[in-house]
C-alpha positions as CSV (number, residue, x, y, z in Angstrom):
1,M,0.0,0.0,0.0
2,T,2.8,2.4,0.8
3,Q,4.1,2.0,-2.8
4,L,1.4,4.5,-3.8
5,L,3.4,7.1,-1.8
6,D,6.8,6.2,-3.1
7,P,7.8,7.5,-6.6
8,Q,10.8,5.1,-6.6
9,T,8.5,2.1,-6.8
10,A,6.2,3.5,-9.5
11,R,6.8,0.4,-11.7
12,S,5.6,-3.0,-10.7
13,A,8.0,-5.8,-10.1
14,P,9.7,-7.2,-13.2
15,E,8.1,-10.1,-15.0
16,P,9.6,-13.4,-14.1
17,T,12.2,-14.8,-16.6
18,P,11.3,-18.0,-18.5
19,T,13.3,-20.0,-16.0
20,T,11.5,-18.6,-13.0
21,R,9.0,-20.9,-11.5
22,W,5.5,-19.5,-11.2
23,R,4.4,-19.0,-7.6
24,P,1.5,-17.3,-6.0
25,T,2.0,-13.7,-4.8
26,P,-0.4,-11.2,-3.2
27,E,-0.6,-9.5,-6.6
28,R,-1.5,-12.6,-8.6
29,A,-3.9,-13.8,-5.9
30,S,-5.6,-10.4,-5.9
31,L,-5.9,-10.3,-9.7
32,M,-7.3,-13.9,-9.7
33,I,-9.9,-12.9,-7.1
34,L,-10.9,-9.8,-9.0
35,L,-11.3,-11.6,-12.3
36,A,-13.1,-14.5,-10.6
37,L,-15.5,-12.2,-8.7
38,T,-16.2,-10.3,-12.0
39,A,-16.9,-13.5,-13.8
40,V,-19.3,-14.7,-11.1
41,A,-21.1,-11.3,-11.0
42,Y,-21.5,-11.1,-14.8
43,L,-22.6,-14.7,-15.1
44,W,-25.0,-14.7,-12.1
45,T,-28.6,-15.4,-13.2
46,L,-27.6,-14.5,-16.7
47,A,-30.1,-16.8,-18.3
48,E,-33.0,-14.9,-16.7
49,S,-32.6,-12.3,-19.5
50,G,-33.5,-14.9,-22.1
51,Y,-32.4,-13.7,-25.5
52,A,-31.9,-10.2,-24.1
53,N,-31.9,-8.1,-27.3
54,Q,-33.9,-10.3,-29.6
55,Y,-32.8,-8.2,-32.6
56,Y,-29.1,-9.3,-32.3
57,S,-30.0,-12.7,-30.9
58,A,-32.0,-13.5,-34.1
59,A,-29.0,-12.5,-36.1
60,A,-26.8,-14.7,-34.0
61,Q,-29.2,-17.6,-34.6
62,A,-29.1,-16.9,-38.4
63,G,-25.3,-16.8,-38.3
64,G,-25.3,-20.2,-36.5
65,E,-27.3,-21.7,-39.4
66,S,-25.9,-19.9,-42.4
67,W,-22.3,-18.8,-43.1
68,K,-23.5,-16.2,-45.5
69,A,-25.8,-14.7,-42.8
70,W,-22.9,-14.9,-40.4
71,F,-20.5,-13.1,-42.6
72,F,-22.8,-10.3,-43.5
73,G,-24.6,-10.0,-40.2
74,A,-28.0,-10.9,-41.6
75,L,-31.1,-10.9,-39.4
76,D,-32.4,-14.2,-41.0
77,A,-30.7,-17.3,-42.3
78,S,-32.1,-16.6,-45.8
79,S,-30.2,-13.3,-45.7
80,S,-32.9,-10.8,-46.7
81,I,-31.5,-7.9,-44.7
82,T,-28.6,-7.2,-42.2
83,V,-28.8,-5.6,-38.8
84,D,-28.1,-1.9,-38.7
85,K,-24.5,-2.4,-37.4
86,P,-21.5,-4.1,-38.8
87,P,-21.2,-7.8,-37.8
88,A,-18.1,-8.2,-35.7
89,S,-20.0,-8.8,-32.4
90,L,-22.3,-11.2,-34.3
91,W,-19.3,-13.1,-35.5
92,V,-18.6,-14.0,-31.9
93,T,-22.1,-14.9,-30.9
94,G,-22.9,-16.6,-34.2
95,L,-19.9,-18.9,-33.7
96,S,-21.0,-19.6,-30.1
97,V,-24.5,-20.5,-31.3
98,R,-23.0,-22.7,-34.1
99,I,-20.8,-24.5,-31.5
100,F,-23.1,-24.7,-28.5
101,G,-26.6,-24.4,-30.0
102,L,-29.0,-21.5,-29.6
103,S,-29.6,-20.6,-25.9
104,S,-29.4,-17.6,-23.6
105,W,-26.1,-18.8,-22.4
106,S,-24.5,-19.2,-25.8
107,I,-25.4,-15.7,-26.7
108,L,-24.7,-13.9,-23.4
109,V,-21.7,-15.7,-21.9
110,P,-19.4,-14.3,-24.6
111,Q,-20.4,-10.8,-23.4
112,A,-19.6,-11.6,-19.8
113,L,-16.2,-13.0,-20.7
114,M,-15.5,-9.9,-22.7
115,G,-16.2,-7.9,-19.5
116,V,-13.8,-10.1,-17.5
117,A,-11.1,-9.5,-20.2
118,T,-11.7,-5.8,-20.2
119,V,-11.3,-5.6,-16.4
120,G,-8.0,-7.6,-16.8
121,L,-6.7,-5.1,-19.4
122,V,-7.6,-2.2,-17.2
123,H,-5.6,-3.7,-14.4
124,G,-2.6,-4.3,-16.8
125,L,-2.7,-0.8,-18.2
126,V,-2.7,0.8,-14.7
127,K,0.0,-1.6,-13.4
128,K,2.4,-0.2,-16.0
129,V,2.5,3.2,-14.2
130,A,1.4,2.4,-10.6
131,P,1.6,-0.4,-8.0
132,W,-0.5,-3.5,-8.5
133,Q,-2.9,-2.4,-5.8
134,A,-3.9,0.6,-8.0
135,G,-4.5,-1.8,-10.9
136,I,-6.8,-3.9,-8.8
137,A,-8.7,-0.7,-7.7
138,A,-9.1,0.5,-11.3
139,G,-10.3,-2.9,-12.5
140,A,-12.8,-3.1,-9.6
141,F,-14.2,0.4,-10.3
142,T,-14.6,-0.6,-13.9
143,A,-16.4,-3.8,-13.1
144,L,-18.7,-2.1,-10.6
145,T,-19.8,0.7,-12.9
146,P,-23.6,0.1,-13.3
147,A,-23.4,0.6,-17.1
148,A,-20.7,-2.1,-17.3
149,A,-22.7,-4.5,-15.1
150,L,-25.5,-4.0,-17.6
151,M,-23.8,-4.1,-21.0
152,F,-21.4,-7.0,-20.2
153,R,-24.5,-9.1,-19.5
154,F,-26.3,-8.0,-22.7
155,N,-25.8,-8.8,-26.3
156,N,-25.4,-5.3,-27.8
157,P,-22.1,-4.6,-29.7
158,D,-20.8,-2.4,-26.8
159,A,-19.1,-5.2,-25.0
160,L,-16.8,-6.1,-27.8
161,L,-16.3,-2.5,-28.7
162,L,-15.1,-1.6,-25.2
163,L,-12.8,-4.7,-25.0
164,L,-11.1,-3.7,-28.3
165,L,-10.8,0.0,-27.3
166,V,-9.2,-0.8,-24.0
167,G,-6.9,-3.2,-25.8
168,A,-5.9,-0.5,-28.3
169,G,-5.2,1.8,-25.3
170,F,-3.0,-0.9,-23.7
171,S,-1.1,-1.4,-26.9
172,T,-0.5,2.3,-27.3
173,L,1.0,2.5,-23.8
174,K,3.1,-0.6,-24.5
175,A,4.4,1.1,-27.7
176,I,5.3,4.2,-25.7
177,E,7.0,2.0,-23.1
178,T,9.0,-0.1,-25.5
179,G,9.4,2.2,-28.5
180,K,8.4,-0.7,-30.8
181,G,6.2,0.1,-33.7
182,R,4.5,-3.3,-33.8
183,W,2.5,-2.3,-30.8
184,M,1.1,0.7,-32.7
185,V,0.2,-1.6,-35.5
186,L,-1.6,-3.9,-33.1
187,A,-3.5,-0.8,-31.8
188,G,-4.5,0.0,-35.3
189,V,-5.8,-3.6,-35.9
190,L,-7.9,-3.5,-32.8
191,L,-9.3,-0.1,-33.8
192,G,-10.3,-1.5,-37.2
193,F,-12.2,-4.4,-35.7
194,A,-13.7,-2.0,-33.2
195,F,-15.1,-0.1,-36.2
196,L,-16.6,-3.4,-37.4
197,A,-18.3,-3.7,-34.0
198,K,-19.9,-0.3,-33.8
199,M,-18.6,1.9,-36.6
200,L,-17.6,5.5,-35.9
201,Q,-17.9,5.3,-32.1
202,A,-14.7,3.3,-32.2
203,F,-12.8,6.3,-33.5
204,L,-13.5,8.5,-30.4
205,I,-10.2,7.2,-28.9
206,I,-8.1,8.1,-32.0
207,P,-7.4,11.7,-30.8
208,A,-6.1,10.4,-27.5
209,I,-3.9,7.8,-29.2
210,A,-2.5,10.2,-31.7
211,V,-1.7,13.0,-29.3
212,V,-0.3,10.8,-26.6
213,Y,2.0,8.9,-28.9
214,L,3.3,11.9,-30.7
215,I,4.1,13.6,-27.4
216,A,5.4,10.6,-25.4
217,G,6.6,8.1,-27.9
218,K,10.3,7.2,-27.9
219,G,12.6,8.3,-30.7
220,S,12.6,11.2,-33.1
221,L,9.4,13.0,-34.3
222,G,9.8,11.4,-37.7
223,R,9.9,7.9,-36.1
224,R,6.9,8.6,-34.0
225,M,5.0,9.9,-37.0
226,A,5.9,6.8,-39.0
227,H,4.6,4.6,-36.2
228,G,1.4,6.7,-36.2
229,V,1.0,6.2,-40.0
230,A,1.5,2.5,-39.5
231,C,-1.2,2.4,-36.9
232,F,-3.5,4.3,-39.3
233,V,-2.8,2.0,-42.2
234,A,-3.4,-1.1,-40.0
235,M,-6.7,0.4,-38.9
236,V,-7.8,1.1,-42.4
237,V,-6.9,-2.4,-43.6
238,S,-8.4,-4.2,-40.7
239,A,-11.7,-2.4,-41.2
240,G,-11.5,-1.7,-44.9
241,W,-11.3,-5.3,-46.1
242,Y,-14.8,-5.9,-45.0
243,I,-16.2,-2.7,-46.3
244,A,-14.6,-3.4,-49.7
245,I,-16.1,-6.9,-49.9
246,V,-19.6,-5.6,-49.0
247,E,-19.4,-2.7,-51.5
248,L,-18.0,-4.9,-54.3
249,V,-20.2,-7.9,-54.0
250,P,-23.3,-7.6,-56.3
251,E,-26.3,-6.5,-54.3
252,S,-28.2,-9.6,-55.5
253,W,-25.7,-11.8,-53.8
254,R,-25.9,-10.4,-50.4
255,P,-28.5,-9.1,-47.9
256,Y,-29.7,-5.5,-48.0
257,I,-27.8,-3.2,-45.7
258,D,-30.2,-2.0,-43.0
259,G,-30.0,1.6,-42.0
260,S,-29.1,2.8,-45.5
261,T,-31.4,4.0,-48.2
262,G,-29.0,2.9,-51.0
263,N,-28.0,-0.5,-49.8
264,S,-24.6,0.7,-48.9
265,L,-22.4,0.0,-45.9
266,L,-20.5,3.3,-46.5
267,E,-23.8,5.2,-46.4
268,L,-24.8,3.5,-43.2
269,T,-21.5,4.5,-41.7
270,L,-21.6,8.1,-42.7
271,G,-25.3,8.7,-42.5
272,Y,-27.6,6.9,-40.1
273,N,-24.7,5.7,-37.8
274,G,-22.5,8.7,-38.5
275,V,-23.3,12.3,-39.0
276,G,-27.0,11.6,-38.2
277,R,-26.0,10.6,-34.7
278,L,-24.2,13.9,-34.2
279,N,-26.6,16.4,-35.8
280,G,-29.9,14.5,-35.6
281,G,-30.2,14.6,-39.4
282,D,-32.9,12.2,-40.6
283,Y,-30.9,10.8,-43.5
284,G,-33.2,8.9,-45.8
285,G,-36.2,9.3,-43.5
286,L,-34.9,6.6,-41.1
287,G,-35.9,8.4,-37.9
288,N,-32.5,9.3,-36.5
289,A,-33.7,11.7,-33.9
290,G,-36.5,9.6,-32.4
291,F,-34.7,8.6,-29.2
292,S,-32.8,11.6,-28.0
293,S,-33.1,14.0,-25.1
294,A,-32.0,17.6,-25.0
295,A,-28.3,17.7,-25.5
296,G,-26.1,19.6,-23.2
297,A,-23.1,19.7,-20.8
298,L,-25.1,18.1,-18.0
299,R,-26.5,15.1,-19.9
300,L,-24.1,12.6,-18.4
301,F,-24.7,13.9,-14.8
302,Q,-28.5,13.7,-14.7
303,G,-31.3,11.2,-14.9
304,V,-30.5,7.7,-15.9
305,S,-27.1,8.4,-17.4
306,G,-25.9,9.9,-14.2
307,G,-26.7,6.8,-12.1
308,M,-25.2,4.6,-14.8
309,V,-21.7,6.1,-15.0
310,S,-21.1,9.5,-13.4
311,W,-20.2,8.4,-9.8
312,L,-16.5,9.2,-10.2
313,L,-16.7,11.5,-13.2
314,P,-16.4,14.8,-11.3
315,A,-13.4,13.5,-9.4
316,A,-11.9,12.2,-12.6
317,L,-12.1,15.6,-14.3
318,L,-10.4,17.3,-11.3
319,L,-7.7,14.7,-10.9
320,L,-6.9,14.8,-14.6
321,V,-6.1,18.5,-14.6
322,T,-4.3,18.5,-11.3
323,G,-2.4,15.3,-12.1
324,L,-1.1,16.8,-15.4
325,V,0.0,20.0,-13.5
326,A,1.9,17.8,-11.0
327,L,3.7,16.1,-13.8
328,R,4.5,19.2,-15.8
329,K,8.2,18.9,-15.3
330,T,8.6,15.2,-16.0
331,P,10.4,14.0,-19.2
332,R,8.5,14.0,-22.5
333,T,8.4,10.2,-22.5
334,D,7.1,9.8,-18.9
335,L,4.8,6.8,-19.0
336,T,2.7,7.9,-16.0
337,R,1.7,11.1,-17.7
338,A,1.1,9.3,-21.0
339,A,-1.3,6.9,-19.2
340,L,-3.2,9.8,-17.6
341,M,-3.4,11.7,-20.9
342,L,-4.6,8.6,-22.7
343,S,-7.4,7.8,-20.3
344,G,-8.3,11.5,-19.7
345,T,-8.4,12.5,-23.3
346,T,-10.5,9.5,-24.3
347,M,-12.8,10.3,-21.4
348,L,-13.2,13.9,-22.5
349,V,-13.7,13.3,-26.2
350,T,-16.2,10.5,-25.6
351,G,-18.0,12.4,-22.9
352,L,-18.3,15.6,-25.0
353,V,-19.6,13.7,-28.0
354,F,-22.2,11.9,-25.9
355,S,-23.2,15.1,-24.2
356,F,-23.8,17.2,-27.3
357,M,-24.8,14.7,-29.9
358,E,-28.3,15.6,-31.2
359,G,-29.2,12.3,-32.9
360,I,-30.2,9.0,-31.3
361,Y,-28.8,8.8,-27.7
362,H,-29.4,5.9,-25.3
363,D,-28.2,5.8,-21.7
364,Y,-26.3,2.6,-22.2
365,Y,-23.9,4.3,-24.5
366,V,-22.1,5.6,-21.4
367,V,-20.5,2.2,-20.8
368,A,-17.8,3.5,-23.1
369,L,-16.7,5.9,-20.4
370,A,-16.4,3.3,-17.6
371,P,-12.7,2.1,-17.9
372,W,-11.4,5.6,-18.7
373,I,-13.0,7.2,-15.7
374,A,-11.7,4.4,-13.4
375,I,-8.1,4.7,-14.9
376,T,-8.1,8.5,-14.6
377,V,-9.3,8.5,-11.0
378,V,-6.8,5.8,-9.9
379,V,-3.8,7.1,-11.8
380,G,-4.5,10.7,-10.8
381,T,-4.8,9.7,-7.1
382,V,-1.5,7.9,-7.3
383,I,0.2,10.9,-8.8
384,L,-1.1,13.3,-6.2
385,L,-0.2,10.9,-3.3
386,R,3.4,10.8,-4.6
387,D,3.3,14.6,-4.6
388,R,1.6,14.8,-1.2
389,D,4.0,17.4,0.1
390,S,2.4,19.9,-2.3
391,L,-0.5,21.8,-0.8
392,L,-2.3,21.7,-4.2
393,A,-2.1,17.9,-4.2
394,R,-3.6,17.6,-0.7
395,I,-6.4,20.2,-1.5
396,T,-7.2,18.4,-4.7
397,L,-7.5,15.0,-3.0
398,T,-9.6,16.5,-0.3
399,V,-12.0,18.3,-2.7
400,A,-12.2,15.2,-5.0
401,M,-13.1,12.9,-2.2
402,A,-15.6,15.3,-0.6
403,G,-17.2,16.0,-4.0
404,S,-17.5,12.4,-4.9
405,S,-19.1,11.6,-1.5
406,V,-21.7,14.4,-1.9
407,W,-22.3,13.4,-5.5
408,G,-22.8,9.7,-4.5
409,W,-25.2,10.9,-1.8
410,M,-27.2,12.8,-4.4
411,L,-27.3,9.9,-6.9
412,L,-28.4,7.4,-4.3
413,G,-31.1,9.8,-3.3
414,Q,-32.6,9.9,-6.8
415,S,-34.0,6.3,-6.5
416,G,-36.4,7.2,-3.8
417,Q,-36.1,3.7,-2.4
418,Q,-35.2,2.9,1.2
419,P,-32.1,0.7,0.8
420,Y,-30.4,3.4,-1.2
421,D,-31.5,6.1,1.2
422,A,-29.8,4.3,4.0
423,L,-26.6,3.7,2.0
424,R,-26.3,7.3,0.9
425,W,-25.5,8.4,4.5
426,H,-22.8,5.8,4.8
427,V,-21.2,7.1,1.7
428,L,-21.4,10.7,2.8
429,I,-20.0,10.1,6.3
430,I,-17.2,7.8,5.3
431,G,-16.3,9.9,2.3
432,L,-16.2,13.2,4.2
433,G,-14.0,11.5,6.9
434,V,-11.6,10.4,4.3
435,A,-11.6,13.8,2.7
436,A,-10.6,15.3,6.0
437,A,-7.8,12.8,6.4
438,F,-6.4,13.8,3.0
439,V,-5.6,17.2,4.4
440,F,-2.9,15.6,6.4
441,A,-1.7,13.2,3.6
442,D,1.9,14.5,4.0
443,R,2.0,13.0,7.5
444,F,0.6,9.6,6.6
445,T,2.3,6.6,8.2
446,R,2.2,3.2,6.5
447,R,-0.8,2.0,8.6
448,A,-2.6,5.3,8.3
449,S,-2.2,5.4,4.5
450,A,-3.5,1.8,4.2
451,A,-6.5,2.6,6.4
452,V,-7.4,5.9,4.6
453,L,-7.0,4.4,1.1
454,A,-9.2,1.4,2.0
455,A,-11.8,3.7,3.4
456,A,-11.7,5.8,0.3
457,A,-12.2,2.7,-1.9
458,V,-15.2,1.7,0.2
459,A,-16.8,5.2,0.1
460,L,-16.3,5.5,-3.7
461,G,-17.5,2.0,-4.4
462,I,-20.6,1.7,-2.3
463,G,-22.9,3.6,-4.6
464,P,-22.0,2.1,-7.9
465,A,-21.8,-1.3,-6.4
466,A,-25.3,-1.1,-5.0
467,Y,-26.6,0.0,-8.5
468,A,-24.5,-2.7,-10.2
469,L,-25.9,-5.4,-7.9
470,Q,-29.5,-4.3,-8.6
471,T,-28.7,-4.4,-12.3
472,I,-27.1,-7.9,-12.0
473,G,-30.2,-9.2,-10.1
474,S,-32.7,-8.0,-12.7
475,P,-33.4,-9.5,-16.2
476,H,-33.0,-7.1,-19.1
477,T,-34.8,-7.6,-22.4
478,G,-35.6,-5.4,-25.4
479,S,-33.5,-3.1,-27.5
480,I,-33.3,-0.2,-25.0
481,V,-32.2,-1.1,-21.4
482,T,-31.0,0.8,-18.4
483,A,-29.0,0.1,-15.2
484,G,-29.9,0.8,-11.6
485,P,-33.1,1.1,-9.7
486,Y,-34.7,3.8,-11.8
487,Q,-35.0,4.7,-15.5
488,S,-36.2,7.4,-17.8
489,G,-39.8,8.5,-18.1
490,M,-40.2,6.8,-21.5
491,G,-39.9,3.4,-20.0
492,G,-36.8,2.6,-21.8
493,P,-35.3,5.3,-24.1
494,G,-32.6,7.1,-22.3
495,G,-31.3,10.6,-22.5
496,G,-31.2,12.0,-19.0
497,G,-34.9,12.3,-18.8
498,R,-36.9,12.4,-15.6
499,A,-36.0,9.5,-13.4
500,M,-38.8,7.3,-12.2
501,P,-38.5,5.3,-9.0
502,G,-38.7,1.5,-9.1
503,G,-37.5,1.2,-12.6
504,G,-36.8,-2.3,-13.8
505,P,-35.2,-3.8,-16.9
506,G,-36.4,-3.4,-20.4
507,G,-39.2,-1.0,-19.7
508,Q,-40.6,-2.7,-16.6
509,F,-41.1,-1.4,-13.1
510,N,-40.3,-3.1,-9.9
511,G,-42.3,-0.8,-7.7
512,T,-45.6,1.1,-8.2
513,P,-46.0,1.9,-11.9
514,P,-45.8,5.6,-12.6
515,T,-48.7,7.5,-14.1
516,G,-49.6,6.3,-17.5
517,T,-48.3,2.8,-17.0
518,P,-50.8,-0.1,-17.0
519,P,-51.2,-1.9,-13.6
520,N,-49.3,-5.0,-14.9
521,G,-46.2,-2.9,-15.1
522,Q,-45.7,-3.3,-18.8
523,P,-45.2,-0.4,-21.2
524,Q,-48.0,0.9,-23.3
525,Q,-48.4,-0.8,-26.6
526,M,-46.9,1.2,-29.4
527,P,-49.1,2.2,-32.3
528,G,-49.2,0.1,-35.3
529,G,-49.9,-3.3,-33.7
530,D,-47.6,-5.7,-31.9
531,G,-47.3,-8.3,-34.7
532,G,-47.9,-11.2,-32.3
533,I,-45.4,-10.0,-29.7
534,R,-46.9,-9.5,-26.2
535,G,-45.4,-7.5,-23.3
536,G,-41.7,-7.4,-22.8
537,G,-39.2,-4.5,-22.8
538,M,-39.5,-1.6,-25.1
539,M,-38.9,-2.5,-28.8
540,G,-38.8,-6.2,-28.4
541,G,-38.2,-8.8,-25.7
542,G,-41.8,-10.0,-25.3
543,Q,-43.4,-13.4,-25.7
544,V,-44.5,-14.7,-29.1
545,D,-48.1,-15.8,-29.7
546,E,-47.8,-19.6,-29.5
547,E,-50.6,-20.3,-32.0
548,L,-48.8,-18.0,-34.5
549,A,-45.5,-19.8,-33.9
550,D,-47.2,-23.2,-34.4
551,A,-48.8,-22.1,-37.6
552,V,-45.7,-20.6,-39.3
553,S,-43.7,-23.7,-38.3
554,T,-46.1,-26.0,-40.2
555,N,-44.3,-27.3,-43.3
556,A,-41.6,-24.7,-42.8
557,G,-39.2,-26.6,-45.0
558,N,-41.3,-25.7,-48.0
559,Y,-40.6,-22.0,-47.7
560,T,-37.5,-19.7,-47.8
561,W,-39.2,-17.5,-45.3
562,V,-42.0,-18.9,-43.1
563,A,-43.4,-15.3,-42.6
564,A,-42.7,-11.7,-43.5
565,S,-43.4,-8.7,-41.2
566,I,-42.8,-5.0,-41.2
567,G,-39.9,-4.2,-38.9
568,S,-37.4,-6.3,-37.2
569,Q,-38.9,-6.8,-33.7
570,T,-41.8,-9.1,-34.8
571,A,-39.5,-10.9,-37.2
572,A,-36.8,-11.5,-34.6
573,G,-39.1,-12.7,-31.9
574,L,-40.9,-15.1,-34.2
575,Q,-37.7,-16.4,-35.7
576,L,-36.2,-17.1,-32.3
577,E,-39.4,-18.9,-31.2
578,T,-39.6,-21.1,-34.3
579,G,-36.0,-21.4,-35.5
580,E,-37.2,-20.5,-39.0
581,A,-36.2,-17.6,-41.2
582,V,-38.6,-14.6,-41.1
583,M,-38.3,-11.7,-43.4
584,A,-38.1,-8.2,-41.8
585,I,-39.4,-5.9,-44.4
586,G,-38.0,-2.4,-43.9
587,G,-35.4,-3.5,-41.3
588,F,-35.1,-2.2,-37.8
589,N,-37.4,0.9,-38.2
590,G,-39.6,-0.7,-40.9
591,T,-38.7,2.2,-43.2
592,S,-35.7,1.0,-45.2
593,N,-36.5,0.1,-48.8
594,S,-35.0,-3.4,-48.3
595,I,-37.2,-5.1,-50.9
596,A,-39.2,-3.6,-53.7
597,L,-42.8,-4.5,-54.2
598,E,-42.0,-6.2,-57.5
599,Q,-39.4,-8.5,-55.9
600,F,-41.8,-9.3,-53.0
601,Q,-44.5,-10.2,-55.5
602,E,-42.1,-12.4,-57.3
603,Y,-41.2,-14.2,-54.1
604,V,-44.9,-14.7,-53.4
605,A,-45.6,-16.0,-56.9
606,E,-42.8,-18.6,-56.4
607,G,-44.2,-19.7,-53.1
608,E,-41.2,-18.6,-51.1
609,I,-43.1,-16.7,-48.3
610,H,-45.9,-18.4,-46.3
611,Y,-47.5,-15.7,-44.2
612,F,-47.6,-11.9,-44.0
613,I,-48.0,-10.6,-40.5
614,A,-50.0,-7.4,-40.1
615,G,-48.9,-4.6,-37.8
616,G,-45.4,-4.5,-36.6
617,G,-43.1,-1.7,-37.4
618,M,-41.1,0.3,-34.9
619,G,-43.1,3.0,-33.2
620,G,-46.0,2.6,-35.6
621,M,-44.3,4.5,-38.4
622,G,-46.6,2.8,-40.9
623,G,-43.9,2.7,-43.5
624,M,-43.6,6.5,-43.9
625,R,-40.1,7.8,-44.6
626,G,-39.2,11.5,-44.3
627,G,-42.5,13.3,-44.4
628,D,-44.8,12.1,-47.2
629,E,-42.3,9.8,-48.8
630,T,-43.7,6.2,-48.8
631,S,-41.4,3.2,-48.3
632,S,-41.7,-0.1,-50.0
633,A,-43.0,-1.5,-46.7
634,S,-46.2,0.5,-47.0
635,E,-46.6,-0.4,-50.6
636,I,-46.2,-4.1,-49.8
637,T,-48.7,-3.8,-46.9
638,A,-51.2,-2.2,-49.2
639,W,-50.8,-4.8,-51.9
640,V,-51.2,-7.7,-49.5
641,T,-54.2,-6.3,-47.7
642,E,-55.9,-5.6,-51.1
643,N,-55.2,-9.0,-52.7
644,F,-55.2,-11.6,-49.9
645,T,-57.7,-12.7,-47.3
646,E,-57.3,-11.6,-43.7
647,T,-57.4,-14.2,-41.0
648,T,-56.6,-14.3,-37.3
649,I,-54.2,-16.8,-35.6
650,G,-54.3,-16.4,-31.9
651,D,-54.4,-12.6,-31.4
652,T,-52.5,-11.8,-34.6
653,T,-53.8,-10.7,-38.0
654,V,-52.1,-12.6,-40.8
655,Y,-52.4,-13.2,-44.5
656,D,-51.7,-16.6,-46.1
657,L,-49.7,-15.7,-49.2
658,T,-49.9,-19.3,-50.6
659,E,-53.6,-19.2,-51.1
660,G,-53.4,-17.0,-54.2
661,A,-54.4,-13.4,-54.7
662,S,-58.0,-12.5,-54.7
């Protein structure tokens, strides 16, 4: 523990030589315990979330059955349309389904293991510049962040994205430490595959990597720039090969690219998942501003987002600035300063983009901040403890600790629930006591420093740990999920809206439903029909009508698609229930021109589609794109309803397309 106070022991013990026999040490034992506890927490009751996000689970199922669907990230095994993201995360879950079969575990366990690996990388990164105890603390703070406890137990692309980004940061620091360009190449490769997980969000770390390596890298400026170019080339190649294949393959040979209006992965990258996320532009009428709150500097500190990630954010901002001031006279290549700049710059760039983006914003995006906040806080604290003779360092530690205690007290009070109301006073009392002790940090003895730092870790960890445990103990389904005991007023979509007490996963409420919510605790049905999906979280996650599932499964081998529906949610749920391919006309929003009316008529004439399911569509858009522009989904719906006989199976209106047009 006293190593935190001694600048001469900044580096951890050297790695054992190949002839050194492996033996347990306190460091190794602590790391094993940290990773084991993280694994247990992330795997605990994991199956209760079922297929979690059915949209991506259906794509994983399709990839487990068809290599073509796996490669392109198609939603169905017959490859009619992709998901609205690149397929890297689906490559992992698709292989898991192919090996172990379709189940909640085969889809969600890979996410949990990615979380464990991310925590391990955070520990390794911090250990390069601080004692191993600091690495353990940073890994624990990362694992206990409520957003991390949510997304590493959920099958969105964020888990893989975060693992790859932390890996790129670790590689960059390794390149600075060793001066070897191959580590920058590895960082570029990881960034490229992170792009294939969640597109342009992967590039938010690039400013940090570029600036830190140019400043702190070994060798001449020309050498550092050459390594930077190598990193960039590796990134372009590791992402570009896939883009090139998708763009060059004839459209008739591959599924339609969802989220684009021109069946183009580049358009999806730059439009719907690119500029549209930043400025809210409704590119192609795909509804890019439908789930966004008012952007602003306080977005990450209020409502749901605040409880998911901001527990240590104010302290991280303060420690970043003061830590850099304390290291202002260190050599250019100082690794500690490089680590602080890397984590702090990534935190700032990511946080500013999330705060001011005017397009689609969901609270769970903030998981991207979790490791960088933890690293910044821990490394910044170590720096200031080593500089404890400075009055500025002691004042900063005191203010950061007191501010974090008050902020934790406020966040715990937002839930309005008794367990958290009791915990908030423990956080405040312990935290303020530690803050007072930091005033005398220059007089710390070995035992005093150990006691104060342990108390600080407890005070800082109680709040996020309580929210993380609540998140771990609750199932999460649907496309929009939140962590902690409360959620936004929309019952799912985030954005720092008004917090509601008793919030549960996927649009459900554990306590008394708020005004406007039905007594059964389920969200109001969205306009446009449910397409045979009952209840569940917002935008998916409900139960499929059993009669409908039985009907579409009959003689399924005779059809390429056992059914077609508007939008992906109905298609995904029915596909997971039956194990058969279901065509999602219009993709996620039901507004993409994924299939023309003429092509659909041809499929019907050839007997390739059995049923058409009425309703569906995300948000009851009714197939309208951008004002009065009509999508192919609405044209297909009109043609089917005019030419085929309506019937009811269970509670669902369907049209049997094999009976011939009237």
